[in-house]
mmCIF file of the N, C-alpha and C atoms, coordinates in Angstrom:
data_MODEL
# 
_entry.id   MODEL 
# 
loop_
_atom_site.group_PDB 
_atom_site.id 
_atom_site.type_symbol 
_atom_site.label_atom_id 
_atom_site.label_alt_id 
_atom_site.label_comp_id 
_atom_site.label_asym_id 
_atom_site.label_entity_id 
_atom_site.label_seq_id 
_atom_site.pdbx_PDB_ins_code 
_atom_site.Cartn_x 
_atom_site.Cartn_y 
_atom_site.Cartn_z 
_atom_site.occupancy 
_atom_site.B_iso_or_equiv 
_atom_site.pdbx_formal_charge 
_atom_site.auth_seq_id 
_atom_site.auth_comp_id 
_atom_site.auth_asym_id 
_atom_site.auth_atom_id 
_atom_site.pdbx_PDB_model_num 
ATOM 1   N N  . MET A 1 1  ? -5.617  14.140 72.589 1.00 0.00 ? 1  MET A N  1 
ATOM 2   C CA . MET A 1 1  ? -4.864  15.370 72.574 1.00 0.00 ? 1  MET A CA 1 
ATOM 3   C C  . MET A 1 1  ? -4.560  15.751 71.122 1.00 0.00 ? 1  MET A C  1 
ATOM 4   N N  . ARG A 1 2  ? -4.638  17.037 70.859 1.00 0.00 ? 2  ARG A N  1 
ATOM 5   C CA . ARG A 1 2  ? -4.294  17.552 69.533 1.00 0.00 ? 2  ARG A CA 1 
ATOM 6   C C  . ARG A 1 2  ? -3.079  18.458 69.658 1.00 0.00 ? 2  ARG A C  1 
ATOM 7   N N  . VAL A 1 3  ? -2.195  18.394 68.667 1.00 0.00 ? 3  VAL A N  1 
ATOM 8   C CA . VAL A 1 3  ? -1.010  19.243 68.644 1.00 0.00 ? 3  VAL A CA 1 
ATOM 9   C C  . VAL A 1 3  ? -0.885  19.818 67.244 1.00 0.00 ? 3  VAL A C  1 
ATOM 10  N N  . ASN A 1 4  ? -0.918  21.131 67.149 1.00 0.00 ? 4  ASN A N  1 
ATOM 11  C CA . ASN A 1 4  ? -0.778  21.831 65.877 1.00 0.00 ? 4  ASN A CA 1 
ATOM 12  C C  . ASN A 1 4  ? 0.144   23.024 66.074 1.00 0.00 ? 4  ASN A C  1 
ATOM 13  N N  . ALA A 1 5  ? 0.565   23.618 64.984 1.00 0.00 ? 5  ALA A N  1 
ATOM 14  C CA . ALA A 1 5  ? 1.437   24.789 65.063 1.00 0.00 ? 5  ALA A CA 1 
ATOM 15  C C  . ALA A 1 5  ? 1.023   25.810 64.010 1.00 0.00 ? 5  ALA A C  1 
ATOM 16  N N  . VAL A 1 6  ? 1.257   27.070 64.339 1.00 0.00 ? 6  VAL A N  1 
ATOM 17  C CA . VAL A 1 6  ? 1.098   28.168 63.389 1.00 0.00 ? 6  VAL A CA 1 
ATOM 18  C C  . VAL A 1 6  ? 2.503   28.693 63.131 1.00 0.00 ? 6  VAL A C  1 
ATOM 19  N N  . ALA A 1 7  ? 2.895   28.748 61.859 1.00 0.00 ? 7  ALA A N  1 
ATOM 20  C CA . ALA A 1 7  ? 4.250   29.164 61.494 1.00 0.00 ? 7  ALA A CA 1 
ATOM 21  C C  . ALA A 1 7  ? 4.199   30.444 60.665 1.00 0.00 ? 7  ALA A C  1 
ATOM 22  N N  . PRO A 1 8  ? 4.327   31.591 61.326 1.00 0.00 ? 8  PRO A N  1 
ATOM 23  C CA . PRO A 1 8  ? 4.282   32.852 60.591 1.00 0.00 ? 8  PRO A CA 1 
ATOM 24  C C  . PRO A 1 8  ? 5.646   33.240 60.034 1.00 0.00 ? 8  PRO A C  1 
ATOM 25  N N  . VAL A 1 9  ? 5.603   34.167 59.094 1.00 0.00 ? 9  VAL A N  1 
ATOM 26  C CA . VAL A 1 9  ? 6.809   34.805 58.580 1.00 0.00 ? 9  VAL A CA 1 
ATOM 27  C C  . VAL A 1 9  ? 6.952   36.114 59.358 1.00 0.00 ? 9  VAL A C  1 
ATOM 28  N N  . VAL A 1 10 ? 7.692   37.073 58.868 1.00 0.00 ? 10 VAL A N  1 
ATOM 29  C CA . VAL A 1 10 ? 7.863   38.350 59.560 1.00 0.00 ? 10 VAL A CA 1 
ATOM 30  C C  . VAL A 1 10 ? 6.513   39.064 59.670 1.00 0.00 ? 10 VAL A C  1 
ATOM 31  N N  . VAL A 1 11 ? 6.208   39.493 60.899 1.00 0.00 ? 11 VAL A N  1 
ATOM 32  C CA . VAL A 1 11 ? 4.931   40.141 61.187 1.00 0.00 ? 11 VAL A CA 1 
ATOM 33  C C  . VAL A 1 11 ? 5.200   41.595 61.569 1.00 0.00 ? 11 VAL A C  1 
ATOM 34  N N  . ASP A 1 12 ? 4.390   42.492 61.050 1.00 0.00 ? 12 ASP A N  1 
ATOM 35  C CA . ASP A 1 12 ? 4.519   43.922 61.321 1.00 0.00 ? 12 ASP A CA 1 
ATOM 36  C C  . ASP A 1 12 ? 4.009   44.221 62.733 1.00 0.00 ? 12 ASP A C  1 
ATOM 37  N N  . THR A 1 13 ? 4.935   44.273 63.683 1.00 0.00 ? 13 THR A N  1 
ATOM 38  C CA . THR A 1 13 ? 4.618   44.559 65.086 1.00 0.00 ? 13 THR A CA 1 
ATOM 39  C C  . THR A 1 13 ? 5.618   45.586 65.607 1.00 0.00 ? 13 THR A C  1 
ATOM 40  N N  . PRO A 1 14 ? 5.406   46.111 66.807 1.00 0.00 ? 14 PRO A N  1 
ATOM 41  C CA . PRO A 1 14 ? 6.394   47.026 67.377 1.00 0.00 ? 14 PRO A CA 1 
ATOM 42  C C  . PRO A 1 14 ? 7.788   46.402 67.484 1.00 0.00 ? 14 PRO A C  1 
ATOM 43  N N  . LEU A 1 15 ? 7.869   45.087 67.653 1.00 0.00 ? 15 LEU A N  1 
ATOM 44  C CA . LEU A 1 15 ? 9.172   44.430 67.774 1.00 0.00 ? 15 LEU A CA 1 
ATOM 45  C C  . LEU A 1 15 ? 9.934   44.352 66.454 1.00 0.00 ? 15 LEU A C  1 
ATOM 46  N N  . THR A 1 16 ? 9.251   44.521 65.330 1.00 0.00 ? 16 THR A N  1 
ATOM 47  C CA . THR A 1 16 ? 9.928   44.430 64.034 1.00 0.00 ? 16 THR A CA 1 
ATOM 48  C C  . THR A 1 16 ? 10.115  45.795 63.363 1.00 0.00 ? 16 THR A C  1 
ATOM 49  N N  . GLN A 1 17 ? 9.830   46.860 64.079 1.00 0.00 ? 17 GLN A N  1 
ATOM 50  C CA . GLN A 1 17 ? 9.923   48.196 63.481 1.00 0.00 ? 17 GLN A CA 1 
ATOM 51  C C  . GLN A 1 17 ? 11.340  48.574 63.068 1.00 0.00 ? 17 GLN A C  1 
ATOM 52  N N  . GLN A 1 18 ? 12.337  48.119 63.813 1.00 0.00 ? 18 GLN A N  1 
ATOM 53  C CA . GLN A 1 18 ? 13.721  48.420 63.447 1.00 0.00 ? 18 GLN A CA 1 
ATOM 54  C C  . GLN A 1 18 ? 14.056  47.842 62.076 1.00 0.00 ? 18 GLN A C  1 
ATOM 55  N N  . ILE A 1 19 ? 13.594  46.629 61.805 1.00 0.00 ? 19 ILE A N  1 
ATOM 56  C CA . ILE A 1 19 ? 13.828  46.010 60.497 1.00 0.00 ? 19 ILE A CA 1 
ATOM 57  C C  . ILE A 1 19 ? 13.015  46.750 59.433 1.00 0.00 ? 19 ILE A C  1 
ATOM 58  N N  . LYS A 1 20 ? 11.788  47.068 59.756 1.00 0.00 ? 20 LYS A N  1 
ATOM 59  C CA . LYS A 1 20 ? 10.901  47.711 58.789 1.00 0.00 ? 20 LYS A CA 1 
ATOM 60  C C  . LYS A 1 20 ? 11.418  49.086 58.367 1.00 0.00 ? 20 LYS A C  1 
ATOM 61  N N  . ARG A 1 21 ? 12.083  49.788 59.259 1.00 0.00 ? 21 ARG A N  1 
ATOM 62  C CA . ARG A 1 21 ? 12.593  51.129 58.930 1.00 0.00 ? 21 ARG A CA 1 
ATOM 63  C C  . ARG A 1 21 ? 13.709  51.098 57.892 1.00 0.00 ? 21 ARG A C  1 
ATOM 64  N N  . ASP A 1 22 ? 14.347  49.959 57.726 1.00 0.00 ? 22 ASP A N  1 
ATOM 65  C CA . ASP A 1 22 ? 15.412  49.823 56.731 1.00 0.00 ? 22 ASP A CA 1 
ATOM 66  C C  . ASP A 1 22 ? 14.791  49.249 55.465 1.00 0.00 ? 22 ASP A C  1 
ATOM 67  N N  . PRO A 1 23 ? 14.622  50.067 54.418 1.00 0.00 ? 23 PRO A N  1 
ATOM 68  C CA . PRO A 1 23 ? 13.944  49.593 53.203 1.00 0.00 ? 23 PRO A CA 1 
ATOM 69  C C  . PRO A 1 23 ? 14.570  48.336 52.601 1.00 0.00 ? 23 PRO A C  1 
ATOM 70  N N  . GLU A 1 24 ? 15.893  48.226 52.661 1.00 0.00 ? 24 GLU A N  1 
ATOM 71  C CA . GLU A 1 24 ? 16.545  47.048 52.078 1.00 0.00 ? 24 GLU A CA 1 
ATOM 72  C C  . GLU A 1 24 ? 16.115  45.775 52.814 1.00 0.00 ? 24 GLU A C  1 
ATOM 73  N N  . TRP A 1 25 ? 16.094  45.837 54.136 1.00 0.00 ? 25 TRP A N  1 
ATOM 74  C CA . TRP A 1 25 ? 15.676  44.679 54.921 1.00 0.00 ? 25 TRP A CA 1 
ATOM 75  C C  . TRP A 1 25 ? 14.191  44.422 54.763 1.00 0.00 ? 25 TRP A C  1 
ATOM 76  N N  . TYR A 1 26 ? 13.381  45.474 54.824 1.00 0.00 ? 26 TYR A N  1 
ATOM 77  C CA . TYR A 1 26 ? 11.929  45.285 54.678 1.00 0.00 ? 26 TYR A CA 1 
ATOM 78  C C  . TYR A 1 26 ? 11.616  44.607 53.350 1.00 0.00 ? 26 TYR A C  1 
ATOM 79  N N  . ASN A 1 27 ? 12.165  45.149 52.277 1.00 0.00 ? 27 ASN A N  1 
ATOM 80  C CA . ASN A 1 27 ? 11.888  44.602 50.945 1.00 0.00 ? 27 ASN A CA 1 
ATOM 81  C C  . ASN A 1 27 ? 12.479  43.209 50.758 1.00 0.00 ? 27 ASN A C  1 
ATOM 82  N N  . ALA A 1 28 ? 13.612  42.959 51.387 1.00 0.00 ? 28 ALA A N  1 
ATOM 83  C CA . ALA A 1 28 ? 14.211  41.624 51.267 1.00 0.00 ? 28 ALA A CA 1 
ATOM 84  C C  . ALA A 1 28 ? 13.255  40.568 51.801 1.00 0.00 ? 28 ALA A C  1 
ATOM 85  N N  . TYR A 1 29 ? 12.617  40.847 52.916 1.00 0.00 ? 29 TYR A N  1 
ATOM 86  C CA . TYR A 1 29 ? 11.640  39.900 53.462 1.00 0.00 ? 29 TYR A CA 1 
ATOM 87  C C  . TYR A 1 29 ? 10.344  39.918 52.661 1.00 0.00 ? 29 TYR A C  1 
ATOM 88  N N  . ALA A 1 30 ? 9.843   41.098 52.350 1.00 0.00 ? 30 ALA A N  1 
ATOM 89  C CA . ALA A 1 30 ? 8.567   41.203 51.625 1.00 0.00 ? 30 ALA A CA 1 
ATOM 90  C C  . ALA A 1 30 ? 8.663   40.543 50.255 1.00 0.00 ? 30 ALA A C  1 
ATOM 91  N N  . ASP A 1 31 ? 9.765   40.752 49.566 1.00 0.00 ? 31 ASP A N  1 
ATOM 92  C CA . ASP A 1 31 ? 9.908   40.207 48.212 1.00 0.00 ? 31 ASP A CA 1 
ATOM 93  C C  . ASP A 1 31 ? 10.008  38.690 48.187 1.00 0.00 ? 31 ASP A C  1 
ATOM 94  N N  . LYS A 1 32 ? 10.292  38.071 49.326 1.00 0.00 ? 32 LYS A N  1 
ATOM 95  C CA . LYS A 1 32 ? 10.393  36.615 49.375 1.00 0.00 ? 32 LYS A CA 1 
ATOM 96  C C  . LYS A 1 32 ? 9.034   35.940 49.549 1.00 0.00 ? 32 LYS A C  1 
ATOM 97  N N  . THR A 1 33 ? 7.980   36.726 49.757 1.00 0.00 ? 33 THR A N  1 
ATOM 98  C CA . THR A 1 33 ? 6.649   36.152 49.883 1.00 0.00 ? 33 THR A CA 1 
ATOM 99  C C  . THR A 1 33 ? 5.901   36.310 48.571 1.00 0.00 ? 33 THR A C  1 
ATOM 100 N N  . ALA A 1 34 ? 4.975   35.432 48.311 1.00 0.00 ? 34 ALA A N  1 
ATOM 101 C CA . ALA A 1 34 ? 4.160   35.533 47.100 1.00 0.00 ? 34 ALA A CA 1 
ATOM 102 C C  . ALA A 1 34 ? 3.278   36.776 47.142 1.00 0.00 ? 34 ALA A C  1 
ATOM 103 N N  . LEU A 1 35 ? 2.933   37.232 48.348 1.00 0.00 ? 35 LEU A N  1 
ATOM 104 C CA . LEU A 1 35 ? 2.054   38.403 48.488 1.00 0.00 ? 35 LEU A CA 1 
ATOM 105 C C  . LEU A 1 35 ? 2.823   39.718 48.525 1.00 0.00 ? 35 LEU A C  1 
ATOM 106 N N  . LYS A 1 36 ? 4.155   39.656 48.566 1.00 0.00 ? 36 LYS A N  1 
ATOM 107 C CA . LYS A 1 36 ? 5.038   40.831 48.493 1.00 0.00 ? 36 LYS A CA 1 
ATOM 108 C C  . LYS A 1 36 ? 4.815   41.826 49.625 1.00 0.00 ? 36 LYS A C  1 
ATOM 109 N N  . ARG A 1 37 ? 4.510   41.309 50.822 1.00 0.00 ? 37 ARG A N  1 
ATOM 110 C CA . ARG A 1 37 ? 4.358   42.185 51.984 1.00 0.00 ? 37 ARG A CA 1 
ATOM 111 C C  . ARG A 1 37 ? 4.511   41.354 53.250 1.00 0.00 ? 37 ARG A C  1 
ATOM 112 N N  . TRP A 1 38 ? 4.644   42.060 54.374 1.00 0.00 ? 38 TRP A N  1 
ATOM 113 C CA . TRP A 1 38 ? 4.712   41.412 55.670 1.00 0.00 ? 38 TRP A CA 1 
ATOM 114 C C  . TRP A 1 38 ? 3.309   41.073 56.143 1.00 0.00 ? 38 TRP A C  1 
ATOM 115 N N  . ALA A 1 39 ? 3.223   40.163 57.088 1.00 0.00 ? 39 ALA A N  1 
ATOM 116 C CA . ALA A 1 39 ? 1.938   39.807 57.690 1.00 0.00 ? 39 ALA A CA 1 
ATOM 117 C C  . ALA A 1 39 ? 1.518   40.862 58.706 1.00 0.00 ? 39 ALA A C  1 
ATOM 118 N N  . ARG A 1 40 ? 0.211   41.002 58.866 1.00 0.00 ? 40 ARG A N  1 
ATOM 119 C CA . ARG A 1 40 ? -0.349  41.821 59.940 1.00 0.00 ? 40 ARG A CA 1 
ATOM 120 C C  . ARG A 1 40 ? -0.683  40.879 61.105 1.00 0.00 ? 40 ARG A C  1 
ATOM 121 N N  . PRO A 1 41 ? -0.617  41.361 62.333 1.00 0.00 ? 41 PRO A N  1 
ATOM 122 C CA . PRO A 1 41 ? -0.878  40.478 63.484 1.00 0.00 ? 41 PRO A CA 1 
ATOM 123 C C  . PRO A 1 41 ? -2.197  39.726 63.393 1.00 0.00 ? 41 PRO A C  1 
ATOM 124 N N  . GLU A 1 42 ? -3.252  40.383 62.930 1.00 0.00 ? 42 GLU A N  1 
ATOM 125 C CA . GLU A 1 42 ? -4.553  39.719 62.849 1.00 0.00 ? 42 GLU A CA 1 
ATOM 126 C C  . GLU A 1 42 ? -4.566  38.585 61.826 1.00 0.00 ? 42 GLU A C  1 
ATOM 127 N N  . GLU A 1 43 ? -3.649  38.622 60.868 1.00 0.00 ? 43 GLU A N  1 
ATOM 128 C CA . GLU A 1 43 ? -3.570  37.548 59.882 1.00 0.00 ? 43 GLU A CA 1 
ATOM 129 C C  . GLU A 1 43 ? -2.950  36.279 60.484 1.00 0.00 ? 43 GLU A C  1 
ATOM 130 N N  . VAL A 1 44 ? -2.182  36.439 61.531 1.00 0.00 ? 44 VAL A N  1 
ATOM 131 C CA . VAL A 1 44 ? -1.615  35.294 62.244 1.00 0.00 ? 44 VAL A CA 1 
ATOM 132 C C  . VAL A 1 44 ? -2.589  34.825 63.325 1.00 0.00 ? 44 VAL A C  1 
ATOM 133 N N  . ALA A 1 45 ? -3.271  35.755 63.936 1.00 0.00 ? 45 ALA A N  1 
ATOM 134 C CA . ALA A 1 45 ? -4.217  35.421 65.009 1.00 0.00 ? 45 ALA A CA 1 
ATOM 135 C C  . ALA A 1 45 ? -5.386  34.583 64.487 1.00 0.00 ? 45 ALA A C  1 
ATOM 136 N N  . GLY A 1 46 ? -5.875  34.884 63.291 1.00 0.00 ? 46 GLY A N  1 
ATOM 137 C CA . GLY A 1 46 ? -7.023  34.158 62.745 1.00 0.00 ? 46 GLY A CA 1 
ATOM 138 C C  . GLY A 1 46 ? -6.814  32.654 62.694 1.00 0.00 ? 46 GLY A C  1 
ATOM 139 N N  . PRO A 1 47 ? -5.732  32.169 62.087 1.00 0.00 ? 47 PRO A N  1 
ATOM 140 C CA . PRO A 1 47 ? -5.491  30.728 62.064 1.00 0.00 ? 47 PRO A CA 1 
ATOM 141 C C  . PRO A 1 47 ? -5.300  30.131 63.463 1.00 0.00 ? 47 PRO A C  1 
ATOM 142 N N  . ALA A 1 48 ? -4.687  30.884 64.374 1.00 0.00 ? 48 ALA A N  1 
ATOM 143 C CA . ALA A 1 48 ? -4.518  30.383 65.741 1.00 0.00 ? 48 ALA A CA 1 
ATOM 144 C C  . ALA A 1 48 ? -5.874  30.226 66.422 1.00 0.00 ? 48 ALA A C  1 
ATOM 145 N N  . VAL A 1 49 ? -6.740  31.207 66.238 1.00 0.00 ? 49 VAL A N  1 
ATOM 146 C CA . VAL A 1 49 ? -8.082  31.117 66.814 1.00 0.00 ? 49 VAL A CA 1 
ATOM 147 C C  . VAL A 1 49 ? -8.844  29.955 66.185 1.00 0.00 ? 49 VAL A C  1 
ATOM 148 N N  . PHE A 1 50 ? -8.735  29.802 64.873 1.00 0.00 ? 50 PHE A N  1 
ATOM 149 C CA . PHE A 1 50 ? -9.392  28.687 64.189 1.00 0.00 ? 50 PHE A CA 1 
ATOM 150 C C  . PHE A 1 50 ? -9.000  27.355 64.816 1.00 0.00 ? 50 PHE A C  1 
ATOM 151 N N  . LEU A 1 51 ? -7.701  27.156 65.057 1.00 0.00 ? 51 LEU A N  1 
ATOM 152 C CA . LEU A 1 51 ? -7.240  25.893 65.630 1.00 0.00 ? 51 LEU A CA 1 
ATOM 153 C C  . LEU A 1 51 ? -7.805  25.644 67.031 1.00 0.00 ? 51 LEU A C  1 
ATOM 154 N N  . ALA A 1 52 ? -8.215  26.708 67.709 1.00 0.00 ? 52 ALA A N  1 
ATOM 155 C CA . ALA A 1 52 ? -8.774  26.570 69.060 1.00 0.00 ? 52 ALA A CA 1 
ATOM 156 C C  . ALA A 1 52 ? -10.281 26.335 69.058 1.00 0.00 ? 52 ALA A C  1 
ATOM 157 N N  . THR A 1 53 ? -10.910 26.335 67.890 1.00 0.00 ? 53 THR A N  1 
ATOM 158 C CA . THR A 1 53 ? -12.363 26.171 67.819 1.00 0.00 ? 53 THR A CA 1 
ATOM 159 C C  . THR A 1 53 ? -12.741 24.729 67.486 1.00 0.00 ? 53 THR A C  1 
ATOM 160 N N  . LEU A 1 54 ? -14.030 24.445 67.638 1.00 0.00 ? 54 LEU A N  1 
ATOM 161 C CA . LEU A 1 54 ? -14.543 23.118 67.277 1.00 0.00 ? 54 LEU A CA 1 
ATOM 162 C C  . LEU A 1 54 ? -14.423 22.855 65.782 1.00 0.00 ? 54 LEU A C  1 
ATOM 163 N N  . ALA A 1 55 ? -14.356 23.910 64.982 1.00 0.00 ? 55 ALA A N  1 
ATOM 164 C CA . ALA A 1 55 ? -14.202 23.730 63.536 1.00 0.00 ? 55 ALA A CA 1 
ATOM 165 C C  . ALA A 1 55 ? -12.912 22.990 63.199 1.00 0.00 ? 55 ALA A C  1 
ATOM 166 N N  . ALA A 1 56 ? -11.937 23.045 64.089 1.00 0.00 ? 56 ALA A N  1 
ATOM 167 C CA . ALA A 1 56 ? -10.653 22.371 63.871 1.00 0.00 ? 56 ALA A CA 1 
ATOM 168 C C  . ALA A 1 56 ? -10.498 21.140 64.758 1.00 0.00 ? 56 ALA A C  1 
ATOM 169 N N  . SER A 1 57 ? -11.604 20.611 65.255 1.00 0.00 ? 57 SER A N  1 
ATOM 170 C CA . SER A 1 57 ? -11.531 19.520 66.235 1.00 0.00 ? 57 SER A CA 1 
ATOM 171 C C  . SER A 1 57 ? -10.912 18.233 65.706 1.00 0.00 ? 57 SER A C  1 
ATOM 172 N N  . TYR A 1 58 ? -10.843 18.058 64.400 1.00 0.00 ? 58 TYR A N  1 
ATOM 173 C CA . TYR A 1 58 ? -10.264 16.839 63.839 1.00 0.00 ? 58 TYR A CA 1 
ATOM 174 C C  . TYR A 1 58 ? -8.944  17.119 63.129 1.00 0.00 ? 58 TYR A C  1 
ATOM 175 N N  . ILE A 1 59 ? -8.345  18.249 63.448 1.00 0.00 ? 59 ILE A N  1 
ATOM 176 C CA . ILE A 1 59 ? -7.032  18.595 62.887 1.00 0.00 ? 59 ILE A CA 1 
ATOM 177 C C  . ILE A 1 59 ? -6.001  18.379 63.981 1.00 0.00 ? 59 ILE A C  1 
ATOM 178 N N  . THR A 1 60 ? -4.990  17.580 63.683 1.00 0.00 ? 60 THR A N  1 
ATOM 179 C CA . THR A 1 60 ? -3.887  17.374 64.609 1.00 0.00 ? 60 THR A CA 1 
ATOM 180 C C  . THR A 1 60 ? -2.625  17.025 63.824 1.00 0.00 ? 60 THR A C  1 
ATOM 181 N N  . GLY A 1 61 ? -1.500  17.383 64.390 1.00 0.00 ? 61 GLY A N  1 
ATOM 182 C CA . GLY A 1 61 ? -0.226  17.098 63.742 1.00 0.00 ? 61 GLY A CA 1 
ATOM 183 C C  . GLY A 1 61 ? 0.018   17.965 62.525 1.00 0.00 ? 61 GLY A C  1 
ATOM 184 N N  . SER A 1 62 ? -0.596  19.133 62.488 1.00 0.00 ? 62 SER A N  1 
ATOM 185 C CA . SER A 1 62 ? -0.498  20.006 61.309 1.00 0.00 ? 62 SER A CA 1 
ATOM 186 C C  . SER A 1 62 ? 0.244   21.294 61.621 1.00 0.00 ? 62 SER A C  1 
ATOM 187 N N  . VAL A 1 63 ? 0.868   21.816 60.589 1.00 0.00 ? 63 VAL A N  1 
ATOM 188 C CA . VAL A 1 63 ? 1.478   23.140 60.659 1.00 0.00 ? 63 VAL A CA 1 
ATOM 189 C C  . VAL A 1 63 ? 0.732   24.013 59.666 1.00 0.00 ? 63 VAL A C  1 
ATOM 190 N N  . ILE A 1 64 ? 0.211   25.131 60.134 1.00 0.00 ? 64 ILE A N  1 
ATOM 191 C CA . ILE A 1 64 ? -0.428  26.092 59.245 1.00 0.00 ? 64 ILE A CA 1 
ATOM 192 C C  . ILE A 1 64 ? 0.581   27.201 58.998 1.00 0.00 ? 64 ILE A C  1 
ATOM 193 N N  . TYR A 1 65 ? 1.061   27.277 57.779 1.00 0.00 ? 65 TYR A N  1 
ATOM 194 C CA . TYR A 1 65 ? 2.022   28.309 57.404 1.00 0.00 ? 65 TYR A CA 1 
ATOM 195 C C  . TYR A 1 65 ? 1.268   29.594 57.092 1.00 0.00 ? 65 TYR A C  1 
ATOM 196 N N  . VAL A 1 66 ? 1.513   30.608 57.892 1.00 0.00 ? 66 VAL A N  1 
ATOM 197 C CA . VAL A 1 66 ? 0.913   31.931 57.690 1.00 0.00 ? 66 VAL A CA 1 
ATOM 198 C C  . VAL A 1 66 ? 2.074   32.807 57.235 1.00 0.00 ? 66 VAL A C  1 
ATOM 199 N N  . ASP A 1 67 ? 2.498   32.553 56.013 1.00 0.00 ? 67 ASP A N  1 
ATOM 200 C CA . ASP A 1 67 ? 3.749   33.141 55.546 1.00 0.00 ? 67 ASP A CA 1 
ATOM 201 C C  . ASP A 1 67 ? 3.647   33.818 54.182 1.00 0.00 ? 67 ASP A C  1 
ATOM 202 N N  . GLY A 1 68 ? 2.435   34.089 53.741 1.00 0.00 ? 68 GLY A N  1 
ATOM 203 C CA . GLY A 1 68 ? 2.269   34.795 52.470 1.00 0.00 ? 68 GLY A CA 1 
ATOM 204 C C  . GLY A 1 68 ? 2.827   34.041 51.276 1.00 0.00 ? 68 GLY A C  1 
ATOM 205 N N  . GLY A 1 69 ? 3.016   32.740 51.413 1.00 0.00 ? 69 GLY A N  1 
ATOM 206 C CA . GLY A 1 69 ? 3.559   31.931 50.328 1.00 0.00 ? 69 GLY A CA 1 
ATOM 207 C C  . GLY A 1 69 ? 5.063   31.754 50.372 1.00 0.00 ? 69 GLY A C  1 
ATOM 208 N N  . TRP A 1 70 ? 5.707   32.230 51.437 1.00 0.00 ? 70 TRP A N  1 
ATOM 209 C CA . TRP A 1 70 ? 7.172   32.145 51.569 1.00 0.00 ? 70 TRP A CA 1 
ATOM 210 C C  . TRP A 1 70 ? 7.656   30.712 51.368 1.00 0.00 ? 70 TRP A C  1 
ATOM 211 N N  . ALA A 1 71 ? 7.096   29.770 52.103 1.00 0.00 ? 71 ALA A N  1 
ATOM 212 C CA . ALA A 1 71 ? 7.545   28.377 52.016 1.00 0.00 ? 71 ALA A CA 1 
ATOM 213 C C  . ALA A 1 71 ? 7.245   27.782 50.647 1.00 0.00 ? 71 ALA A C  1 
ATOM 214 N N  . ALA A 1 72 ? 6.149   28.183 50.052 1.00 0.00 ? 72 ALA A N  1 
ATOM 215 C CA . ALA A 1 72 ? 5.745   27.631 48.759 1.00 0.00 ? 72 ALA A CA 1 
ATOM 216 C C  . ALA A 1 72 ? 6.696   28.039 47.636 1.00 0.00 ? 72 ALA A C  1 
ATOM 217 N N  . ILE A 1 73 ? 7.305   29.225 47.758 1.00 0.00 ? 73 ILE A N  1 
ATOM 218 C CA . ILE A 1 73 ? 8.197   29.692 46.693 1.00 0.00 ? 73 ILE A CA 1 
ATOM 219 C C  . ILE A 1 73 ? 9.656   29.691 47.120 1.00 0.00 ? 73 ILE A C  1 
ATOM 220 N N  . ASP A 1 74 ? 9.960   29.014 48.270 1.00 0.00 ? 74 ASP A N  1 
ATOM 221 C CA . ASP A 1 74 ? 11.345  28.905 48.752 1.00 0.00 ? 74 ASP A CA 1 
ATOM 222 C C  . ASP A 1 74 ? 11.961  30.287 48.925 1.00 0.00 ? 74 ASP A C  1 
ATOM 223 N N  . GLY A 1 75 ? 11.413  31.063 49.832 1.00 0.00 ? 75 GLY A N  1 
ATOM 224 C CA . GLY A 1 75 ? 11.841  32.443 50.020 1.00 0.00 ? 75 GLY A CA 1 
ATOM 225 C C  . GLY A 1 75 ? 13.028  32.645 50.920 1.00 0.00 ? 75 GLY A C  1 
ATOM 226 N N  . ARG A 1 76 ? 14.059  31.873 50.742 1.00 0.00 ? 76 ARG A N  1 
ATOM 227 C CA . ARG A 1 76 ? 15.248  32.061 51.587 1.00 0.00 ? 76 ARG A CA 1 
ATOM 228 C C  . ARG A 1 76 ? 15.828  33.455 51.417 1.00 0.00 ? 76 ARG A C  1 
ATOM 229 N N  . PHE A 1 77 ? 16.318  33.980 52.518 1.00 0.00 ? 77 PHE A N  1 
ATOM 230 C CA . PHE A 1 77 ? 16.968  35.291 52.500 1.00 0.00 ? 77 PHE A CA 1 
ATOM 231 C C  . PHE A 1 77 ? 18.267  35.205 53.261 1.00 0.00 ? 77 PHE A C  1 
ATOM 232 N N  . GLU A 1 78 ? 19.340  35.568 52.622 1.00 0.00 ? 78 GLU A N  1 
ATOM 233 C CA . GLU A 1 78 ? 20.648  35.582 53.254 1.00 0.00 ? 78 GLU A CA 1 
ATOM 234 C C  . GLU A 1 78 ? 21.144  37.018 53.258 1.00 0.00 ? 78 GLU A C  1 
ATOM 235 N N  . PRO A 1 79 ? 20.990  37.705 54.404 1.00 0.00 ? 79 PRO A N  1 
ATOM 236 C CA . PRO A 1 79 ? 21.367  39.120 54.462 1.00 0.00 ? 79 PRO A CA 1 
ATOM 237 C C  . PRO A 1 79 ? 22.879  39.308 54.402 1.00 0.00 ? 79 PRO A C  1 
ATOM 238 N N  . LYS A 1 80 ? 23.262  40.491 53.941 1.00 0.00 ? 80 LYS A N  1 
ATOM 239 C CA . LYS A 1 80 ? 24.682  40.848 53.972 1.00 0.00 ? 80 LYS A CA 1 
ATOM 240 C C  . LYS A 1 80 ? 25.071  41.103 55.419 1.00 0.00 ? 80 LYS A C  1 
ATOM 241 N N  . LEU A 1 81 ? 26.201  40.628 55.813 1.00 0.00 ? 81 LEU A N  1 
ATOM 242 C CA . LEU A 1 81 ? 26.668  40.851 57.191 1.00 0.00 ? 81 LEU A CA 1 
ATOM 243 C C  . LEU A 1 81 ? 27.711  41.923 57.246 1.00 0.00 ? 81 LEU A C  1 
# 
């Protein structure tokens, strides 16, 4: 048995449009990534599909961060409440 995970950051989907409409919130998340933008759904789907193929048959116990470099640069965000 293989167990892996895909760990995305904020993804531009219909469910995140409320956040995206607020420039302060959008930029707060985007600026915390090395790529300075949100992920697109297909950018998260690609690694998930890869993990389901034979090309990943010897990968297990791994987390693939699809986060634009967020984890690499410690992109913590503490919003104003």
